[in-house]
C-alpha positions in Angstrom: -0.1 0.0 0.0 1.2 3.7 -0.5 2.2 5.5 2.6 0.5 8.7 2.6 0.0 11.8 4.8 -3.1 13.8 4.7 -3.9 16.9 6.5 -7.0 18.0 8.5 -8.5 19.9 5.6 -8.7 17.0 3.4 -10.1 14.7 5.9 -12.8 17.3 6.6 -13.7 17.6 2.9 -14.7 14.0 2.5 -18.0 12.2 3.2 -17.7 9.1 5.3 -18.0 6.7 2.5 -15.3 8.5 0.6 -13.2 8.4 4.0 -13.6 4.6 3.8 -12.3 4.2 0.6 -9.3 6.4 1.2 -8.6 4.1 4.4 -8.9 0.9 2.3 -6.4 1.9 -0.6 -3.7 3.9 1.4 -1.7 3.2 4.1 -2.1 6.4 6.1 0.8 8.0 8.2 -1.0 9.9 10.8 1.3 13.0 12.0 1.0 14.3 15.5 0.2 17.5 14.2 -3.3 16.1 13.1 -4.2 14.5 16.2 -3.4 17.9 18.0 -5.2 19.8 15.5 -8.4 17.5 15.7 -8.3 17.6 19.4 -8.0 21.5 19.4 -11.5 21.6 17.7 -12.8 21.2 21.4 -12.0 24.8 22.0 -13.4 26.1 18.4 -16.1 28.6 18.8 -19.1 28.5 16.7 -19.9 31.5 14.3 -22.5 33.8 15.7 -25.8 33.8 14.2 -25.4 30.3 12.7 -26.5 27.2 13.9 -23.3 24.9 14.3 -22.4 21.4 15.8 -20.8 21.5 19.0 -16.9 21.2 19.3 -17.7 17.7 20.4 -19.7 16.7 17.5 -16.8 18.3 15.3 -14.1 15.9 16.9 -16.5 12.9 16.5 -17.1 13.4 12.8 -13.2 13.8 12.3 -12.6 10.7 14.2 -15.3 8.7 12.3 -13.5 9.6 9.0 -9.8 9.0 10.4 -8.6 5.9 8.7 -8.7 2.8 11.1 -7.9 -0.1 9.0 -4.6 0.9 7.3 -2.8 3.7 9.6 -0.1 4.2 11.9 0.7 7.1 14.0 4.4 8.8 13.2 7.0 9.4 16.1 6.8 13.2 16.9 9.4 15.0 14.7 11.1 16.6 17.5 12.1 13.4 19.1 13.3 12.1 15.8 15.3 15.7 15.3 17.4 15.1 18.6 18.2 11.7 18.1 19.4 12.6 14.5 21.6 15.2 16.1 22.8 12.9 18.5 23.8 10.4 15.6 20.9 8.1 15.5 19.9 7.2 11.9 16.4 8.2 10.7 15.2 6.1 8.0 14.9 8.3 4.9 15.2 6.1 2.2 13.1 5.9 -1.1 10.8 3.6 0.7 9.1 6.4 2.5 8.1 4.3 5.4 6.5 5.8 8.6 8.4 5.9 11.6 6.8 4.3 14.4 7.4 3.3 18.0 6.5 1.1 20.8 6.7 -2.5 19.5 8.0 -5.7 21.0 10.7 -7.6 19.1 10.1 -11.2 19.2 11.7 -14.4 18.1 9.4 -17.0 16.3 10.1 -20.8 16.8 12.1 -21.0 13.3 14.3 -18.1 14.1 12.7 -15.3 12.2 12.5 -11.9 14.1 9.3 -10.1 14.3 8.0 -6.9 15.7 4.5 -7.0 17.5 2.6 -3.6 17.9 -0.4 -3.6 20.1 -3.3 -1.1 19.7 -1.5 2.2 19.2 -2.5 4.8 22.0 -3.6 7.4 19.3 -5.9 4.6 17.8 -7.5 3.9 21.5 -8.0 7.9 21.7 -9.9 8.2 18.3 -12.2 5.3 19.7 -13.2 7.3 22.7 -13.5 10.6 20.7 -16.0 8.8 18.5 -17.9 8.1 21.6 -18.1 11.7 22.7 -15.5 10.5 25.6 -12.5 13.2 26.4 -10.1 13.0 28.9 -9.6 16.1 31.0 -5.8 16.1 29.9 -7.0 16.3 26.4 -9.3 19.1 26.9 -6.3 20.9 28.5 -4.3 20.2 25.7 -6.8 21.5 23.2 -7.1 24.7 25.3 -3.4 25.3 25.4 -3.1 24.6 21.7 -5.6 27.4 20.6 -4.2 29.8 23.2 -0.6 29.3 21.7 -1.8 29.9 18.4 -2.8 33.4 19.5 0.4 34.0 21.3 2.8 33.1 18.3 5.6 35.6 17.9 7.8 35.0 14.8 10.1 38.3 14.9 12.9 36.6 17.0 13.2 33.6 14.5 12.6 35.7 11.3 15.6 37.7 12.5 17.8 34.5 13.0 16.8 33.6 9.3 17.5 36.7 7.9 21.0 36.9 9.6 22.2 34.0 7.5 21.5 35.4 4.2 24.1 37.1 2.4 23.4 40.7 1.5 23.8 40.0 -2.2 21.3 37.1 -2.6 18.3 37.8 -4.6 15.3 36.4 -3.0 11.9 37.3 -4.7 9.8 34.2 -4.9 9.2 31.0 -3.2 11.6 29.1 -5.5 14.0 31.5 -4.6 13.9 30.8 -0.7 13.7 26.9 -1.5 17.1 27.2 -3.6 18.6 29.2 -0.7 17.5 26.8 2.2 18.8 23.7 0.1 22.2 25.4 -0.1 22.2 26.5 3.4 21.9 23.3 5.0 25.0 21.8 3.3 27.0 24.1 5.3 30.0 23.1 7.5 30.4 26.3 9.9 29.5 26.6 13.5 27.0 29.4 12.9 24.9 26.7 11.3 24.7 24.3 14.1 23.8 27.0 16.8 21.3 28.3 14.5 19.8 24.9 14.1 19.7 24.2 17.8 17.7 27.4 18.5 15.5 27.2 15.4 14.7 23.6 16.0 13.9 24.0 19.7 16.3 21.4 20.7 15.9 20.8 24.8 18.9 22.4 26.7 20.1 19.1 28.1 20.8 17.9 24.5 22.7 20.8 23.1 26.0 20.1 25.0 26.4 16.3 23.6 25.3 17.5 20.1 27.8 20.2 20.0 30.5 17.7 21.1 29.5 15.5 18.2 29.4 18.3 15.8 33.1 19.5 16.7 34.4 15.9 16.7 32.8 15.3 12.9 33.9 18.7 11.6 33.8 19.5 8.5 31.2 17.3 7.8 28.3 19.2 6.0 25.3 19.7 8.2 22.9 17.5 5.9 25.1 14.6 6.2 26.0 15.1 10.0 22.1 15.0 10.6 20.0 14.4 7.4 16.5 14.4 9.0 17.3 17.5 11.1 18.5 19.2 8.0 15.4 18.3 6.4 13.3 20.2 9.3 15.8 23.1 9.5 15.1 23.4 5.8 11.5 23.9 6.3 11.6 26.2 9.1 14.3 28.5 7.5 12.0 28.7 4.4 9.0 29.5 6.3 10.6 32.2 8.2 12.1 33.8 5.1 9.0 33.6 3.5 7.3 35.5 6.3 10.0 38.0 6.0 9.5 38.6 2.2 5.7 38.4 2.8 5.4 35.5 0.7 3.5 33.8 3.3 1.3 35.9 5.6 2.4 36.5 9.0 -1.0 37.4 10.1 -2.3 34.0 10.0 -0.6 32.2 12.9 -2.1 28.7 11.7 0.5 28.9 8.8 3.2 27.6 11.2 0.9 24.6 11.9 0.4 24.0 8.3 4.0 24.2 7.1 4.9 21.8 10.2 3.2 18.7 8.3 6.1 19.2 5.8 8.2 17.8 8.5 7.1 14.3 7.9 7.4 14.3 4.0 10.4 11.9 4.4 7.8 9.4 5.6 5.4 9.1 2.5 5.2 8.4 -0.9 2.0 10.4 -1.2 1.1 13.8 0.3 -2.5 15.0 -0.1 -3.9 18.3 1.1 -6.6 20.8 0.7 -4.9 23.6 2.2 -3.8 26.8 0.3 -0.3 26.8 1.8 0.2 23.2 0.8 -0.7 23.8 -2.4 2.1 26.3 -2.9 4.7 24.8 -1.0 4.6 20.9 -0.9 5.2 20.5 -4.7 8.6 22.4 -3.9 9.6 20.0 -1.4 8.7 16.5 -2.9 11.5 14.5 -4.3 12.6 10.8 -4.9 9.3 10.5 -6.9 7.0 11.2 -4.4 3.7 12.6 -5.4 1.6 15.6 -4.1 -2.2 15.2 -4.9 -4.6 18.0 -4.5 -7.5 17.2 -2.0 -10.0 18.1 -4.5 -8.9 15.5 -7.2 -8.4 12.9 -4.8 -11.8 13.5 -3.2 -13.5 13.5 -6.7 -11.7 10.0 -7.5 -12.9 8.4 -4.1 -16.2 9.5 -5.2 -16.2 7.8 -8.6 -14.7 4.6 -6.7 -17.7 4.6 -4.4 -20.1 4.8 -7.2 -18.2 2.0 -8.9 -18.4 -0.3 -6.1 -21.8 0.5 -5.2 -23.1 -1.1 -8.3 -21.7 -4.4 -7.5 -24.3 -7.0 -6.3 -25.0 -7.5 -2.8 -23.6 -10.9 -2.6 -20.1 -9.7 -3.6 -20.5 -6.5 -1.1 -21.2 -8.7 1.7 -17.9 -10.2 1.5 -16.6 -7.1 3.1 -14.2 -4.5 1.7 -11.1 -6.5 3.1 -11.8 -9.3 0.9 -13.5 -7.8 -2.3 -11.7 -4.5 -2.6 -8.1 -5.8 -2.1 -6.9 -3.7 -5.3 -8.3 -0.5 -7.0 -10.2 -1.2 -10.3 -8.2 -2.8 -12.9 -10.9 -2.2 -15.5 -11.3 1.7 -14.6 -9.0 4.8 -15.2 -8.7 6.1 -11.8 -6.2 8.3 -9.9 -5.7 5.8 -7.2 -4.7 3.2 -9.8 -2.4 5.6 -11.4 -0.6 6.4 -8.0 -0.3 2.5 -7.6 1.4 2.2 -11.0 3.8 5.0 -10.3 4.8 4.0 -6.7 4.2 0.4 -6.3 5.9 -0.7 -9.6 4.6 -4.1 -9.5 2.1 -5.9 -11.7 -0.9 -5.2 -9.3 -3.2 -5.0 -12.4 -2.7 -8.5 -13.1 -3.4 -9.4 -9.6 -6.5 -7.3 -9.6 -7.8 -8.6 -12.7 -7.6 -12.3 -11.3 -9.2 -11.1 -8.0 -11.8 -9.5 -9.8 -12.8 -12.6 -11.8 -13.0 -14.6 -8.6 -15.8 -12.3 -7.4 -18.7 -14.5 -8.9 -17.0 -17.7 -7.5 -18.3 -19.2 -4.1 -15.8 -18.2 -1.1 -15.2 -20.0 2.0 -13.7 -18.2 4.9 -11.2 -19.3 7.1 -12.8 -18.4 10.4 -9.9 -20.0 12.6 -7.3 -17.6 11.2 -7.4 -15.3 14.4 -6.9 -18.6 16.6 -4.1 -19.4 14.4 -2.5 -16.1 14.6 -3.0 -16.0 18.4 -1.2 -19.4 18.6 1.7 -18.3 16.5 1.9 -15.0 18.7 2.1 -17.2 22.0 4.8 -19.4 20.6 7.1 -16.2 20.1 9.7 -15.3 22.7 10.7 -11.7 23.4 14.2 -10.6 21.9 16.6 -9.8 24.6 18.9 -7.1 24.4 19.2 -4.0 22.1 16.6 -3.3 19.3 17.8 -4.2 15.9 17.7 -2.2 12.7 14.3 -2.2 10.5 16.0 -3.8 7.8 16.5 -6.9 9.8 12.6 -7.6 10.7 10.7 -10.6 8.8 7.4 -9.7 9.9 5.5 -6.9 11.4 2.1 -7.4 13.3 -0.5 -4.6 14.5 -3.3 -5.1 17.0 -6.4 -3.1 15.5 -10.1 -2.7 16.4 -11.9 -2.6 13.2 -15.6 -1.9 13.0 -17.7 -4.3 11.2 -19.3 -1.6 9.0 -18.3 1.9 8.3 -20.5 4.4 6.5 -22.5 2.4 3.6 -19.7 -0.5 3.6 -19.3 -3.8 5.3 -15.8 -4.0 6.3 -15.5 -7.6 7.4 -17.5 -10.5 5.5 -21.0 -10.9 6.8 -20.3 -14.7 7.3 -17.5 -13.8 9.7 -19.7 -11.1 11.5 -22.3 -13.6 12.1 -20.0 -16.3 13.2 -18.6 -13.8 15.9 -22.2 -13.6 17.5 -23.5 -10.4 15.7 -26.7 -10.4 13.9 -26.5 -7.3 12.6 -23.1 -5.7 11.1 -23.4 -2.4 12.8 -20.5 -0.1 13.0 
């Protein structure tokens, strides 16, 4: 599946059925920013003179649309930045995989290495939000987040960014700023590391060991010293210089939140957004074959997919999305299919055709598969010692709670739902 980052504006634009198809065909890398932005709606004030939904209803609606079948929460970027500056590798390969934490490394009876992730805390929080259940700490986070947006002062950071720009540099448009930022992070001088520590908001206790490593490895270019930290610094430098040149509006504090989604670009193949700032800036930063897709065009494609599958006979739809919609339609021209062609670079269309031709054939489901998986997990032994690199892992398992039905669509096969004791496939 395609590792994909979306922003809040895109999810808000979707109907629930469209959100279901987005969840079905993409591996969503959900950034910490999305969770906090969503939670911050608890403090959102309705417009005067209009009948509006309560803040809790706004959060519930977003939580209902948020991907649950194929999604993982990415580690907070600052944690990765600090680790990277201290010498820890942050995977930024062409695979564009999300960076997740909390898994238990295990050894199988045949000696293979696996990592097991229990339900992510973020996923558990979304479940509560869908039920209008909010912890007091979450309400405080929402209040503080809203308050921080009204108190942002960029002047000091803008001055720091301006101080590194040569007087002869000509910067008149977004592309000029991006070009300068690209070249700046390749520097080797001490002013750069001190600017990075301040601009990236590195904790005081981490600064001394980072500086020690910097002086020990000089004259290594900064983007080689800490590639991910250099990526984040590049975005921040770009943002503050654009504010200075009025290429991005300083009067809209939420622009800082929007630009922060770009910190996570190395961890996705596709970035989708309906945000105006993203439309102007993300195309400048995508690289290594990544795709930027506008929220409008993907929404239109998801609507067409919903209409395509809605025409299928009930006997097929009762098999559940996880069985009959494994691939995008191979017999239709779709944006999703084109993205699969570009990024998966495999013969998925041949497999999709064979799978589609099997729709009319009787299907017997293995209702004992859950028990088989539980047995295999019980036979594993925890790995003792330091955690290995991701390249050494043979398998990954993630525990999820998936609703039997979302929107108009059955997610699990009706036969499996009935075997579980449910008579009606309710969400």
